[in-house]
N, C-alpha and C positions, 0 to 999 in steps of 0.2 A: 364474783360478780361475773357473769359471763365473757368469753372475748369479743363476742356480738358486739355487748353493750359497751366495752372497752372502745370498740374500734367508731362505735355512732359518736361517742362522747369526745374523742380525740378529734372529729371534726376531718374535712378532705385535706388528702396529701395535695403538696407542690403540682405534683403530674396530674394528678385530676383537675385542679384546677386550670393549670395550661391550655389542657386540654380543653374544659369547657370555654373557657375563653378564646380559643383557637376558632373552634366552632361557630361560637357568636359571630365572631372576627368576618369570617368566611359567609354565614348568612346575610350579615349588613352589607358588604361588599356588593353580596350577590342583588339586594334588594335596591342597592344605588344605582349599581350596573343598568339593572331591571328599568328602575324611574327615568334614567337617564336616555336611554336606548328608546323609552317611549315617549319623553319629551321631544327625540330629535325625529322620531318621526310625525309627531303630532305638528312640528314645526316646520316640515317638509310638505307635508300635505297641504298645509296653512297657505305654503307658498304657490305651490301646484296649483290651488283654489283660486288663489287672488290673481295669478297671471291670467288664466283662461279666463276670470271673469273683468279684466280690465278690457282684455281682446274681446271679449265679448260685447264689453260697453262701448267700447269705441264703434261697434258696427250700429248699436243704437243711437249713438249721437250723429254718426254718416245718416241716419234713416230720418231723425228729428231734426237736422242741421239747422241754425238759427243764421238771420241775415251776420254779415260781418260788424263783429263788437268791436272793433275799431271805429266805425262809424262812415266808412267809405260806400255812399252809396251809388258807386258806378263799379263795384267789385261784388262778387258771390263767393260764397263757400260752397265745395263742391266735395269734400271729405277730408280723411285723415292721412297723412302719411307717418308711419312709424317706422322708428328704425332701433337695430339690434347692434350693439356693439360700439358704439359711437367714445371716444377717446375723450370727450372733455365737456363738461357740463356748461352750464349757462354761463360762469362767470371765467370760464377760462381757464379750467383748474382741471387737473386730470380727473377722469371719472372712474367709480370703480364699476369699467363696462362690463363685467360680468356679471353682474345684476339688475342693469339698469334698463331701461327701455325709456325711449323719447317718441312724442308724437306732437305734431304741427296739424294747424288746419292749413288745409290746400285753396287756396286762392286765386280768383282765375277772373276775366272778363265776363261781363255778363252777356249769356248765348240769347239770340233773339232766332236763330233756327238752328234747324239740320245739320252740324260742322260734319258728319261723318260716324265712323265707330268712334267707341269714348276716348281712348287715345288718342287718336288725331285729334279729337276734340279740346281736350285739354291742351294738347300742343297748339292748337288754334287760338286758343283762347289764354295762352301764356299762364296756364296755372303754376304756382309754384307757391313756396313756402318763405320766401325772402324777399325784401324788397328794399330798393335806395331808400338811405333816410331823408327826410325831408332839409333836413338841416346841415348834411352833410352826405352827398350822392357819393361819396368816397367808399360809405360804410354803407352797412346793410341792417335792416332789424326782421323782426318775423313779420309777415304779411299778415298773420292771424294771431291766434292762441299758442304757445308752446306748454308744456307740461312734461313731467317725467313718470315715470314709476319705477319702483323700486322694492326689491323683494325682502320683507320683513326681517327674516331670520336668516340671509346670507346666502340662500341657495343661488346656485350661479346658471345662468340662460347659456347653454351649450348647442354645439351644431351635432348633426347626428353622428358622424365619423370621428372617432376618438383617435387622438395625437397624443403626443405627452405634455404634460402640465396642464391646469387650469388656464390658463392663459392662451394657450394655443387652440384650447377647445373651444371659444368663445365664438359664440355665433355673432357672426357679422352679414345684417341683412336688411334688406327694406321690403316695408307693406304698404303697399297701395289700396285702400278701400275709399270709393270715390261713387258718387251718382253719376250716373250718365245725365249730361247736358239736354241731351235729345229726348231722354224716356221718363227720367228719374229712376230710372231700376239702378240697384245698387253692384257694382262690377269689383274685384278682389285682382291686384297683380301681384307678382312679386318680384324681386331682386334677389335671385339666390347668392348663398355665400360662395359659390364658384364664380358667379360674372363678377361679385365686387373683387374677389382677389386677382383672378386670370384680366381685369379689362384696365385698360390704361388709366380710365377713369375712378382708380379705387377707391377715391375720397370722398365720392358721391353721399354717402352716407354720414359723412361728419360735417353735418350741416353748423354745427357749433361753432367752426372755425371760423366761421363768418363774424362771429363775437371779438375775435380778439386779432382778425387778419382785415386788409382792404381789399374788397372786390367789387367789381362792377356788378350790376344789378342781372346780368345777362350770365352771369356765374352760378347763377341759384341751382342746386344738386336736383332739385325734382325736375327744372325743366330742362336740365341737360338729358338727366337719364331718362326722359321722355323723347325730344329730340334724337337721342341716339339710340332710339329702342332696344333700353336696355332692362324692360320689363316683362316677365314671361307666365303664362298661364299655368301654374303647377303647384301641389300640395307645398304647404311651410310648415316644417317638422321642427319643435323647438322641444330640445331636451333641458329637462330640468334638475338638477345635480346638487348634492349635498358632502361635497368631500369625499365622496362614496362611503358615506355612513349608514345610508340605509339602503332596505332589501338587496345586502351582498354586494351594492355597487351597482346596481340597474338602475335606470334612469327613465322617467316617467314623461310620456311623450305626448305634448300638447300638438295638435294637428288644426292651421286652419287649411281648410281644404281649396283646391283649386278651383276658381271663380265663385268662391264664398257671395252667397247674395245674403246673409243673415248672421245673428249672434249662434244660430244653432247651428253652423258648419266649423264652429268651434269647439272641438272636441277634445278629452281626454284619453287616450288610447288605454286599455288595460295594459298591466305592466308585463302580464305572462301572454300579451295576445303574440300570434307570428306577425301580425302588423304591426309590432311598434319595432319603429326603426331607430329606437334610441338605445337599443341594448349593450 
């Protein structure tokens, strides 16, 4: 019998089997890593899309706003106030503010005449998101409907400039989308991160503190912001991140354009665009 035949009948050596198993394991690990990377990217893109659609839907709701659903015929809903980075949820518990957005009805007196520009009109009409409770005026409740949005896959909502750590990068900002009491046209105003941090009224977006603390009606955050001229006309850039696991740590940029008039003014800036402010 030939030597070749003897080798075939003797089977694989331990070294050959070890090499085969090692190569198989490497291929398997590579496949798993590829699948995990693809899933993470899909989850990230889903969060980017859902945040974008949430903001676009807010414009649609302001455009087709209905009467005060709490049955107060002496009040009107003028739009939505959206906050980023609030520290508490509706139950007074610490929230995952790095991925939570809050949205509130803006409720004010009914306008009978043109009271000036939009911000001035809202101020004159006592536009607010909270009001004194009928059963206990020392406490407040939401003047209209309040709701939250939470990223499904844990993506964080961050500001443009990166500092250190996820908490430090959390976006704190306010977005006011309203119909002009005079013309019905849609206008958008921003309380930027820099204003919230630098202003003495830094808690203006912490609306949910009303649920666990005593305040008078005049302490409404939105009304204070209107009275103190804290709103500005500028782009609101929202950076979406997922622990720097996607696209080499680059973050996608959702932008609400300055003086946005419709959902079309909420856009996702291409990742590699020179206009992406979230790099």
